[in-house]
C-alpha positions as CSV (number, residue, x, y, z in Angstrom):
1,M,-27.1,116.9,166.4
2,C,-23.7,118.4,165.9
3,G,-21.2,121.2,166.8
4,F,-20.3,124.3,164.9
5,V,-18.7,127.7,164.8
6,G,-19.6,130.7,162.7
7,F,-17.3,133.9,162.3
8,L,-18.0,137.3,160.9
9,A,-14.5,139.5,160.9
10,L,-15.2,143.1,161.2
11,S,-12.3,144.1,158.7
12,E,-10.3,142.6,155.9
13,E,-7.5,142.5,157.9
14,S,-9.2,140.0,160.5
15,A,-10.3,137.7,157.9
16,P,-10.3,134.2,159.2
17,T,-8.4,131.1,157.9
18,S,-9.3,127.5,157.5
19,E,-6.7,126.4,159.9
20,W,-8.0,128.6,162.7
21,I,-11.7,127.5,162.0
22,T,-10.6,123.8,162.1
23,S,-8.8,124.2,165.2
24,M,-12.1,124.9,167.1
25,I,-14.2,122.4,165.4
26,D,-11.6,119.9,166.2
27,V,-12.3,120.5,170.1
28,L,-16.1,119.7,169.3
29,A,-15.3,116.5,167.7
30,H,-17.5,114.4,170.3
31,R,-20.4,116.2,169.2
32,G,-20.0,115.2,165.5
33,P,-17.8,112.1,165.0
34,D,-19.1,111.3,161.3
35,D,-18.2,114.2,159.5
36,H,-16.6,117.8,159.3
37,G,-16.6,120.7,157.0
38,V,-15.1,124.2,156.7
39,L,-16.2,127.1,154.5
40,V,-14.0,130.4,154.6
41,D,-15.5,133.2,152.5
42,G,-13.7,136.5,152.7
43,R,-14.7,137.7,156.0
44,T,-17.1,134.9,157.1
45,A,-16.3,131.4,158.1
46,L,-18.2,128.5,159.0
47,G,-17.0,125.1,160.7
48,F,-19.1,122.2,161.5
49,R,-18.8,118.6,162.9
50,R,-21.5,116.2,162.1
51,L,-23.4,113.6,163.9
52,S,-25.5,111.7,161.2
53,I,-29.1,111.1,162.4
54,L,-31.4,112.1,159.0
55,D,-29.9,111.5,155.7
56,L,-26.8,109.6,156.5
57,S,-25.3,110.0,152.9
58,P,-22.7,112.9,151.9
59,A,-25.7,114.9,150.7
60,G,-26.2,116.0,154.3
61,H,-22.7,117.5,154.4
62,Q,-22.2,120.9,156.1
63,P,-21.5,123.6,155.7
64,M,-24.4,123.6,153.2
65,T,-24.6,126.3,150.5
66,S,-27.8,127.0,148.4
67,R,-27.7,126.0,144.5
68,D,-27.3,129.9,143.9
69,G,-24.4,130.4,146.1
70,T,-26.0,133.3,148.3
71,L,-26.6,131.5,151.7
72,S,-24.5,128.9,153.6
73,L,-25.7,127.2,156.7
74,V,-24.3,125.2,159.6
75,F,-27.0,123.7,161.9
76,N,-27.1,121.9,165.2
77,G,-30.3,120.0,166.2
78,E,-33.2,118.6,164.5
79,I,-36.4,120.0,162.6
80,Y,-38.9,117.6,163.4
81,N,-41.7,118.9,160.8
82,Y,-38.9,118.8,157.9
83,L,-41.3,116.5,155.9
84,E,-44.2,119.0,156.1
85,L,-42.1,121.7,155.4
86,R,-40.3,120.1,152.6
87,A,-43.8,119.3,151.0
88,E,-44.8,123.2,151.2
89,L,-41.6,124.3,150.0
90,T,-41.8,122.1,147.1
91,A,-45.1,123.6,146.2
92,L,-43.6,127.1,146.2
93,G,-40.9,126.0,143.7
94,H,-38.1,124.7,145.7
95,H,-36.0,121.5,144.7
96,F,-34.2,119.3,147.1
97,V,-31.4,116.7,146.5
98,S,-31.1,115.4,149.8
99,T,-33.6,113.7,152.5
100,G,-32.8,115.2,155.6
101,D,-33.9,118.4,157.3
102,T,-30.7,120.5,156.8
103,E,-31.5,121.6,153.2
104,V,-35.3,122.0,154.3
105,L,-34.0,124.5,157.0
106,L,-31.8,126.4,154.3
107,A,-34.8,126.5,152.0
108,A,-37.2,127.9,154.6
109,Y,-35.0,130.6,155.3
110,A,-34.4,131.4,151.6
111,Q,-38.3,131.4,151.2
112,W,-39.3,133.3,154.3
113,G,-36.2,135.0,156.1
114,R,-36.2,135.2,159.7
115,R,-39.9,134.5,159.9
116,C,-38.9,130.7,159.3
117,L,-38.6,130.3,162.8
118,E,-42.1,130.7,163.6
119,R,-42.7,127.3,161.2
120,L,-40.2,125.4,162.8
121,V,-40.8,122.4,165.2
122,G,-37.6,121.4,166.8
123,M,-34.5,121.9,168.8
124,F,-31.9,124.1,167.0
125,A,-29.0,126.6,166.9
126,F,-28.0,127.5,163.5
127,C,-25.9,130.0,161.6
128,I,-26.6,131.5,158.1
129,V,-24.1,133.5,156.0
130,D,-26.6,135.5,153.8
131,R,-24.8,137.2,151.0
132,R,-27.9,138.6,149.5
133,T,-28.2,141.2,152.5
134,S,-24.5,141.0,153.7
135,T,-25.6,139.4,157.2
136,L,-24.7,136.7,159.4
137,F,-28.1,135.3,160.9
138,V,-27.9,133.0,164.0
139,A,-31.0,131.4,166.3
140,R,-31.7,129.4,169.0
141,D,-34.9,127.2,169.6
142,R,-37.6,128.3,171.9
143,L,-36.8,126.4,175.0
144,G,-33.1,126.7,174.6
145,I,-32.4,122.9,174.1
146,K,-29.4,123.3,171.8
147,P,-26.8,125.7,173.1
148,L,-25.2,128.6,171.4
149,Y,-22.7,130.9,172.6
150,V,-21.2,134.1,171.3
151,V,-18.0,136.5,171.8
152,R,-17.6,139.8,170.6
153,H,-13.8,140.8,170.0
154,S,-12.4,143.7,168.2
155,R,-11.7,141.3,165.3
156,G,-15.0,140.0,164.9
157,V,-17.8,137.9,166.4
158,L,-17.6,134.4,166.9
159,F,-20.6,132.1,167.6
160,A,-19.8,128.4,168.9
161,S,-21.8,125.3,170.3
162,E,-19.6,125.0,173.4
163,L,-17.5,127.3,175.5
164,K,-14.3,125.1,175.0
165,A,-14.3,126.3,171.3
166,I,-14.4,129.9,172.4
167,R,-11.5,129.2,174.4
168,R,-9.6,127.6,171.7
169,S,-10.2,130.5,169.6
170,G,-8.1,132.9,171.4
171,L,-10.6,135.8,171.4
172,W,-11.8,135.2,175.0
173,T,-9.9,137.6,177.4
174,G,-9.2,134.7,179.6
175,K,-11.0,136.1,182.7
176,L,-13.6,134.5,184.6
177,N,-17.0,135.8,185.7
178,T,-16.2,135.5,189.3
179,A,-19.6,137.1,190.0
180,R,-21.3,134.0,188.5
181,F,-19.3,131.6,190.4
182,A,-19.8,133.2,193.7
183,Q,-23.6,133.3,193.1
184,F,-23.4,129.6,192.2
185,L,-21.3,128.7,195.3
186,A,-23.2,130.9,197.6
187,Y,-26.6,129.3,196.9
188,G,-25.1,126.0,196.9
189,R,-26.3,125.0,193.5
190,P,-26.8,126.5,189.9
191,E,-30.4,126.7,190.2
192,G,-29.9,129.9,192.3
193,V,-28.1,131.5,189.5
194,P,-30.6,133.8,187.2
195,D,-30.8,132.4,183.6
196,D,-29.5,135.4,181.6
197,A,-27.2,135.8,178.8
198,E,-23.9,135.7,181.1
199,T,-21.8,132.7,181.3
200,Y,-18.9,131.7,183.5
201,L,-16.5,133.2,181.3
202,D,-16.2,136.9,181.2
203,G,-17.3,138.5,178.1
204,V,-19.0,135.4,176.6
205,Q,-22.7,135.1,176.4
206,Q,-25.1,132.6,175.5
207,I,-28.0,133.6,172.7
208,L,-31.0,133.4,174.8
209,P,-33.9,130.6,174.2
210,G,-36.3,132.0,171.8
211,H,-34.0,134.7,170.3
212,S,-32.2,135.5,167.1
213,C,-29.2,137.9,166.1
214,T,-28.6,139.5,162.7
215,L,-25.3,140.6,162.2
216,G,-24.7,143.1,159.4
217,F,-21.2,142.9,157.5
218,D,-21.1,146.7,158.4
219,G,-20.9,145.8,162.3
220,T,-24.7,146.6,163.0
221,R,-26.6,144.3,165.2
222,V,-30.5,143.4,165.5
223,D,-31.3,141.1,168.3
224,E,-34.9,139.9,168.4
225,C,-37.3,137.6,170.6
226,Y,-39.2,135.6,168.5
227,W,-40.9,133.4,171.3
228,A,-41.2,133.3,175.1
229,P,-43.7,131.0,177.3
230,R,-46.9,132.6,178.3
231,R,-48.7,131.7,181.7
232,A,-52.0,132.9,180.5
233,E,-54.5,130.2,181.8
234,A,-57.3,129.5,179.2
235,R,-60.9,128.8,180.2
236,E,-61.8,125.2,180.6
237,S,-63.6,124.2,177.5
238,G,-64.1,120.7,175.5
239,D,-62.3,117.6,176.3
240,I,-58.9,118.9,177.6
241,V,-57.3,115.3,178.2
242,A,-58.1,114.3,174.6
243,R,-56.7,117.5,173.2
244,F,-53.6,117.2,175.2
245,L,-53.1,113.6,174.5
246,T,-53.4,114.5,170.5
247,T,-50.9,117.0,171.0
248,F,-48.5,114.8,173.0
249,D,-48.9,111.9,170.3
250,D,-48.1,114.1,167.4
251,A,-45.1,115.5,169.4
252,M,-43.9,111.8,169.6
253,K,-44.5,110.8,166.2
254,L,-42.2,113.9,165.0
255,H,-39.7,113.0,167.6
256,M,-39.5,109.5,166.7
257,R,-38.4,110.3,163.1
258,S,-35.0,109.2,162.5
259,D,-32.8,107.2,159.9
260,L,-31.6,105.3,163.1
261,P,-32.8,103.4,165.8
262,V,-34.5,105.3,168.7
263,G,-34.2,104.4,172.4
264,V,-35.3,105.8,175.6
265,M,-34.1,107.0,178.9
266,L,-36.3,105.0,181.2
267,S,-36.8,105.5,185.1
268,G,-39.8,104.3,187.0
269,G,-41.5,107.8,186.8
270,M,-44.3,108.9,184.7
271,D,-42.7,111.1,182.1
272,S,-40.3,108.7,180.7
273,V,-42.7,105.7,181.1
274,S,-45.3,107.6,179.0
275,I,-42.7,108.3,176.3
276,A,-41.7,104.4,176.2
277,C,-45.2,103.2,176.1
278,T,-46.3,105.6,173.4
279,M,-43.2,104.6,171.4
280,A,-44.1,101.1,171.6
281,Q,-47.7,102.0,170.7
282,L,-46.6,104.1,167.8
283,A,-44.1,101.4,166.4
284,G,-46.9,99.1,165.9
285,S,-48.4,95.9,167.2
286,R,-46.1,94.3,169.9
287,G,-43.2,92.6,168.8
288,A,-43.4,94.4,165.2
289,G,-41.1,97.0,164.1
290,K,-37.4,97.9,165.4
291,P,-36.8,96.7,168.9
292,L,-36.9,99.4,171.8
293,H,-34.0,99.9,173.8
294,A,-34.4,101.3,177.5
295,F,-31.7,102.8,179.3
296,C,-32.1,102.4,183.3
297,Y,-30.2,103.5,186.2
298,L,-30.8,101.0,189.4
299,S,-29.9,102.0,192.7
300,E,-29.9,100.3,196.2
301,D,-31.2,103.7,197.6
302,F,-34.7,102.9,196.1
303,D,-36.6,100.4,194.4
304,E,-38.3,100.8,191.3
305,S,-38.3,97.0,190.0
306,L,-42.3,97.2,189.8
307,Q,-42.7,99.9,187.7
308,L,-39.8,99.3,185.5
309,G,-40.8,95.5,185.3
310,E,-44.3,96.5,184.3
311,T,-43.3,98.9,181.6
312,I,-40.6,96.5,180.0
313,A,-43.4,93.9,180.1
314,L,-45.8,96.3,178.4
315,T,-43.5,97.4,175.8
316,D,-41.3,94.5,174.9
317,A,-38.2,97.2,175.4
318,T,-34.8,95.6,176.1
319,M,-33.5,97.0,179.2
320,H,-29.8,98.3,179.6
321,R,-28.9,99.1,183.0
322,V,-26.4,101.2,184.9
323,S,-25.9,100.0,188.3
324,A,-24.5,101.9,191.2
325,M,-20.6,102.9,190.6
326,E,-17.9,102.6,193.0
327,A,-16.3,105.7,194.6
328,A,-13.1,105.4,192.7
329,T,-15.3,105.6,189.2
330,F,-17.2,108.1,190.6
331,W,-14.2,110.4,191.0
332,S,-12.9,109.6,187.3
333,R,-16.2,110.2,185.9
334,L,-16.6,113.5,187.5
335,R,-13.2,114.7,186.2
336,E,-14.2,113.6,182.7
337,A,-17.7,114.8,182.6
338,I,-16.3,118.4,183.8
339,W,-14.4,118.7,180.8
340,Y,-17.4,118.2,178.6
341,H,-19.7,120.2,180.6
342,D,-17.5,123.3,180.6
343,E,-19.6,124.8,183.6
344,P,-20.4,123.6,187.0
345,I,-23.2,121.0,187.3
346,H,-25.9,120.8,190.1
347,S,-25.4,117.5,191.8
348,P,-23.6,114.0,191.6
349,S,-26.8,112.7,190.1
350,V,-25.6,114.3,186.8
351,L,-22.9,111.6,186.5
352,M,-25.7,108.8,186.5
353,G,-26.9,110.4,183.3
354,F,-23.5,110.6,181.8
355,E,-23.1,106.9,182.3
356,L,-26.5,106.1,180.8
357,Y,-25.7,107.8,177.4
358,R,-22.2,106.1,177.7
359,L,-24.2,102.9,177.9
360,A,-26.4,103.9,175.0
361,A,-23.2,104.7,172.8
362,A,-21.9,101.3,173.8
363,N,-24.9,99.8,172.3
364,G,-25.1,101.5,169.3
365,V,-28.0,103.7,169.9
366,R,-27.5,107.2,168.9
367,V,-31.0,108.8,169.3
368,V,-32.6,108.6,172.7
369,L,-35.9,110.3,174.0
370,S,-35.9,111.6,177.4
371,G,-38.8,112.8,179.8
372,Q,-37.1,116.1,180.6
373,G,-39.7,119.3,180.7
374,A,-42.8,117.9,181.9
375,D,-42.1,118.7,185.7
376,E,-41.6,122.5,184.8
377,T,-44.4,122.7,182.4
378,I,-47.3,120.7,184.0
379,G,-46.4,121.0,187.6
380,G,-44.2,117.8,188.8
381,Y,-42.3,119.5,191.6
382,E,-43.7,119.0,195.1
383,Y,-42.7,122.7,196.2
384,L,-45.3,123.9,193.5
385,F,-48.1,122.8,195.8
386,D,-47.4,125.8,197.8
387,H,-48.0,127.9,194.6
388,L,-51.2,126.2,193.8
389,L,-52.5,127.0,197.2
390,V,-51.5,130.6,196.6
391,T,-53.5,130.4,193.5
392,E,-56.6,129.3,195.1
393,A,-56.4,131.8,197.9
394,L,-56.0,134.7,195.5
395,R,-59.1,133.6,193.9
396,G,-61.0,134.0,197.2
397,R,-62.7,130.4,196.9
398,L,-62.1,129.4,200.8
399,P,-63.7,125.9,200.6
400,T,-61.7,125.1,197.6
401,L,-58.4,126.5,199.5
402,L,-59.3,124.4,202.6
403,A,-59.8,121.3,200.6
404,Q,-56.7,121.8,198.5
405,A,-54.7,122.5,201.8
406,E,-56.0,119.3,203.3
407,S,-54.9,117.2,200.3
408,V,-51.6,118.5,200.1
409,A,-51.1,118.3,203.8
410,A,-52.1,114.6,203.6
411,V,-49.3,114.1,200.8
412,R,-46.8,116.0,202.8
413,G,-47.5,114.5,206.2
414,R,-48.3,117.9,207.7
415,S,-51.1,119.3,209.0
416,R,-53.7,121.7,207.1
417,N,-52.8,124.7,209.3
418,Y,-49.1,124.2,208.4
419,M,-49.9,124.3,204.7
420,L,-52.4,127.4,205.3
421,L,-49.7,129.3,206.9
422,R,-46.9,128.5,204.3
423,C,-49.9,129.6,201.7
424,A,-50.2,133.0,203.7
425,R,-46.6,133.9,203.8
426,L,-46.3,133.2,199.9
427,A,-49.5,135.2,199.1
428,R,-48.3,138.1,200.9
429,A,-44.9,137.9,198.9
430,H,-47.1,137.8,195.9
431,L,-49.1,141.0,196.8
432,L,-45.8,142.9,197.3
433,A,-44.0,141.5,194.3
434,H,-44.7,144.7,192.5
435,I,-42.5,146.7,194.5
436,P,-38.9,146.8,193.3
437,A,-37.5,147.1,196.9
438,Y,-39.4,144.2,198.2
439,R,-38.1,142.1,195.5
440,R,-34.6,143.2,196.4
441,F,-35.2,142.5,199.8
442,T,-36.5,138.7,199.1
443,A,-33.5,138.2,197.0
444,S,-31.0,139.2,199.3
445,R,-32.7,137.2,202.1
446,R,-32.6,134.3,199.7
447,L,-28.8,134.7,199.1
448,A,-28.2,135.2,202.9
449,E,-29.9,131.8,203.5
450,G,-27.5,130.3,200.8
451,R,-26.1,126.9,202.0
452,G,-22.7,127.4,200.6
453,L,-22.2,131.0,201.9
454,P,-20.7,130.5,205.4
455,F,-17.8,128.5,203.4
456,L,-16.6,131.4,201.1
457,T,-14.3,134.2,201.8
458,P,-15.7,137.5,202.7
459,E,-14.4,139.1,199.5
460,F,-15.6,136.5,197.3
461,R,-19.0,136.4,199.3
462,A,-19.5,140.1,198.6
463,L,-19.3,139.3,194.8
464,A,-22.6,137.2,194.8
465,A,-24.9,140.2,194.4
466,P,-28.5,139.0,194.5
467,A,-30.6,139.4,191.2
468,I,-34.1,140.6,191.1
469,E,-36.0,137.4,190.1
470,A,-38.5,137.6,187.0
471,P,-41.2,137.0,186.8
472,A,-42.1,138.2,190.2
473,G,-45.0,136.5,191.9
474,Q,-46.0,133.4,193.6
475,T,-49.1,131.8,191.8
476,L,-48.6,128.3,190.2
477,G,-48.7,130.2,186.5
478,I,-45.8,132.2,187.5
479,A,-44.1,129.6,189.3
480,L,-44.0,127.4,186.3
481,E,-43.0,130.2,184.0
482,R,-40.2,130.9,186.4
483,A,-39.1,127.1,186.1
484,V,-39.1,127.2,182.5
485,R,-37.3,130.5,182.0
486,Q,-35.0,130.8,185.0
487,S,-34.6,127.7,187.2
488,P,-34.3,124.7,187.0
489,L,-35.0,123.9,183.2
490,P,-32.5,125.9,181.6
491,H,-29.6,124.2,183.6
492,Y,-31.1,120.7,183.3
493,L,-31.3,121.2,179.5
494,R,-27.5,121.9,179.5
495,V,-26.6,119.1,181.5
496,E,-29.0,116.7,179.2
497,D,-27.1,118.2,176.1
498,R,-23.6,117.8,177.3
499,N,-24.2,114.5,178.8
500,S,-25.6,113.1,175.7
501,M,-23.1,114.8,173.2
502,A,-20.2,113.7,175.3
503,H,-21.0,110.3,173.9
504,G,-22.2,111.2,170.3
505,V,-25.8,110.4,171.2
506,E,-28.8,112.6,170.5
507,S,-31.1,113.4,173.3
508,R,-34.7,114.4,172.2
509,V,-37.1,116.0,174.8
510,P,-40.8,115.5,173.5
511,F,-42.3,117.1,176.4
512,L,-40.6,120.5,175.4
513,D,-42.3,120.4,171.9
514,H,-43.2,124.0,171.9
515,R,-46.8,123.0,170.8
516,L,-47.2,120.8,173.8
517,V,-45.5,123.6,176.0
518,E,-47.9,126.2,175.2
519,Q,-50.9,123.9,175.7
520,A,-49.7,122.8,178.9
521,M,-48.7,126.2,180.4
522,A,-52.3,127.2,179.3
523,L,-54.3,124.7,181.1
524,P,-56.5,125.3,183.9
525,T,-54.9,124.9,187.3
526,R,-56.8,122.0,188.4
527,W,-55.4,119.8,185.1
528,K,-51.8,120.7,186.4
529,M,-52.0,120.2,190.3
530,F,-55.4,119.2,192.2
531,D,-56.3,117.1,195.4
532,G,-52.6,116.2,196.2
533,W,-51.9,115.1,192.6
534,N,-49.3,116.6,190.4
535,K,-49.2,116.5,186.4
536,R,-53.0,115.6,186.4
537,V,-53.7,116.0,182.9
538,L,-50.8,113.6,182.0
539,R,-52.0,111.0,184.6
540,E,-55.5,111.1,182.9
541,A,-54.0,111.1,179.2
542,M,-52.1,107.9,180.1
543,R,-55.0,106.1,181.9
544,G,-54.9,102.5,180.3
545,R,-51.5,103.2,178.3
546,I,-48.8,103.0,181.3
547,P,-48.9,100.7,184.4
548,A,-51.2,101.8,187.1
549,S,-48.2,101.2,189.6
550,V,-46.4,104.1,187.7
551,R,-49.7,106.6,186.9
552,L,-50.9,106.5,190.7
553,R,-47.5,106.8,192.2
554,R,-46.9,110.0,194.0
555,Q,-43.2,109.8,194.8
556,K,-40.8,111.6,192.5
557,F,-37.2,110.1,192.3
558,G,-34.3,111.3,190.6
559,F,-31.1,109.7,190.4
560,P,-29.7,109.4,193.9
561,T,-25.7,108.6,194.4
562,S,-23.9,107.3,197.3
563,A,-21.9,110.3,197.2
564,K,-22.8,111.1,201.0
565,R,-21.5,107.9,202.0
566,W,-18.4,108.1,199.8
567,F,-17.5,111.4,200.9
568,A,-17.6,110.2,204.7
569,G,-15.6,106.9,203.7
570,P,-13.6,105.9,200.8
571,L,-13.0,109.4,199.3
572,A,-12.5,111.2,202.9
573,E,-8.7,111.1,202.6
574,G,-8.9,112.3,199.0
575,M,-11.2,115.3,200.0
576,R,-8.9,116.2,203.0
577,E,-6.0,116.4,200.1
578,I,-8.1,118.8,198.0
579,V,-9.3,121.1,201.0
580,R,-5.5,121.2,202.3
581,D,-4.2,122.3,199.0
582,G,-6.3,121.8,196.3
583,A,-6.7,124.0,193.2
584,A,-10.4,125.1,194.5
585,M,-8.6,126.2,197.7
586,R,-5.9,128.0,196.0
587,S,-8.4,130.2,194.2
588,G,-9.0,132.1,197.3
589,W,-12.8,131.7,197.1
590,F,-13.3,129.1,199.8
591,D,-12.7,129.8,203.4
592,Q,-10.5,126.8,204.1
593,P,-10.8,126.5,207.7
594,A,-14.5,126.5,207.7
595,V,-14.6,124.1,204.9
596,A,-12.1,121.6,206.6
597,R,-14.4,121.7,209.8
598,E,-17.4,120.9,207.7
599,L,-15.5,117.9,206.0
600,E,-14.7,116.4,209.4
601,R,-18.1,117.0,210.7
602,H,-19.4,115.1,207.5
603,I,-17.1,112.2,208.0
604,R,-18.3,111.7,211.9
605,G,-21.9,111.8,210.7
606,E,-22.8,115.1,212.3
607,T,-23.9,116.7,209.3
608,D,-24.8,116.1,205.6
609,A,-22.2,118.3,203.8
610,T,-22.6,116.3,200.4
611,N,-23.5,119.4,198.2
612,L,-20.6,121.6,199.6
613,L,-18.0,118.6,199.1
614,F,-19.3,117.9,195.7
615,N,-18.7,121.5,194.6
616,V,-15.3,121.6,196.3
617,A,-14.6,118.5,194.1
618,Q,-16.0,119.5,191.0
619,L,-14.3,123.0,191.1
620,D,-11.0,121.4,191.9
621,A,-11.4,119.3,188.6
622,W,-12.6,122.5,186.9
623,F,-9.4,124.8,187.9
624,D,-7.3,121.7,186.7
625,W,-8.8,121.8,183.3
626,H,-8.6,125.4,183.4
627,A,-5.0,125.5,184.0
628,A,-4.5,123.0,181.4
629,S,-6.3,125.4,178.9
630,W,-9.2,122.9,178.3
631,E,-7.1,120.8,176.1
632,R,-9.1,117.6,175.2
633,P,-8.3,114.9,177.4
634,T,-7.0,111.4,176.4
635,A,-7.3,108.4,178.5
636,G,-4.0,108.6,179.9
637,E,-4.7,112.0,181.3
638,L,-7.8,110.9,183.3
639,P,-7.2,109.8,186.7
640,A,-6.6,106.3,187.6
641,A,-9.9,104.4,188.4
642,Q,-8.0,102.8,191.8
643,S,-7.6,106.1,193.4
644,F,-9.4,109.3,194.3
645,T,-6.4,111.2,195.3
646,R,-5.1,114.2,193.0
647,S,-1.9,112.9,192.8
648,N,-3.4,110.3,190.3
649,A,-5.5,113.0,188.6
């Protein structure tokens, strides 16, 4: 798990220098505190910061060049099936001097070229200088777990693991993508923003998940999509639960490969508990092997002590806890986290994850497994029950539809007729979704209903042009595909990457092993959601492995914070100061009187404006860093822990 930059100059006059590359990887030092390297070769250059997870010896140093000197590589991520690939490549005549996955990836590209992507099981972004074909080849993993950004300039093309490295390069124009900011603020959270190649910096794009790019030294460029999630539902055959469990266990075995101890981000939810209990089972008999470290967030707002206690007892894990933070600490952590994230984040709960990874690093655990991805692939969100009903309605099986509506109504505390009415509205939308004009209409309507729209200036609000969502439709399969490709998974993965790498910790997400994703998305509907139960296949697969208090719990909790209470109490004066004359207000994006009125209503308890106030606060911090050219903060530059006010920021 690391950070890198790769550059191809378009002329000899624009050839890079090692000092320039070093300046960019220095700002990525948090991603790779263990080692660094720079390789400049004519018009190409590679820079690397290393977090050592596999092969801790100098043999894993990057940039790595092949024995014959024709290929050079920088690589961020993990190739989990590297042992199997190594054996296959050895049989084909390749020789290895290291024990990690980097040399295996280099040999795989040497053997199969870009087709090597089809063989990789893992999370990755990498850049290869191929002197055989005079090309620069870059690729990003299938789900976009690892980041990769690109900026094209008259001097050349630059790739980087984070936006701050591109800022440092001087190749970015300095202009913001104001339309992207307008969309985010109008909808009220990043999930309303389409997942495309655009970023919040004008002219800077991301390489999309499942895509590669080949750049010729002559300036030619070929982009390719080598993988995309498919929603085709397979026919029910064989023992579905057994097959799912076999794939899950194999994914877990691969994700546990590490030369360092592996921990787990643990809540009382089924996803992380399934991971923790499987880790304990795969590690051997109870009490044997390396101790399992579990990192948990405890909040007074909800009680998961039963689920966590039973899981810890079952796994013999050592629990490390983060309790609710104080208001002043919340503010200092927000401003610190914004520097690492580069782009807006979706809610105050992100800071809880930020603290959990800080805790992991403090306890010497540098590899942590997370339950991210199961909700989007198997069907974990409550709103997806609406799409289940649409699926049943379109199949024309009235008795099944009525039975499912009854079950969902019972879970939600609604009437069956209410659920059927919601189903009818969504079914109509599904049937009209093939008409582009209707999709534009619904996109405009969603924008008009955006929570943040009333608090933006008319000029800025006009920039938030709605995008036609893709894929269009309202069945459960389409909704899950949308969750994976557009919202919310891409944003959550960015948050997971930045939170973990801020503290030099590698986050692994076994539910997003592409083999498990393909199998999960092809499951018959009733094995995803049925009779008021979500993620049914996982519940059945974990029978007898995880505590019943977890497996049979319907409620889903995130990481709630006390931000609502803080903004109305200890942070109120600080927010008033920001709303009066903060950097966010000086941007001209916000309707200052409207925000001020909403703040006072929030303080009086007349409304819940937590989301709006959090966005104002994080944009205020974002603009402060932007004005400071995004230079790496030191402890002295962070705000004092005793105060929320900007004068101490």
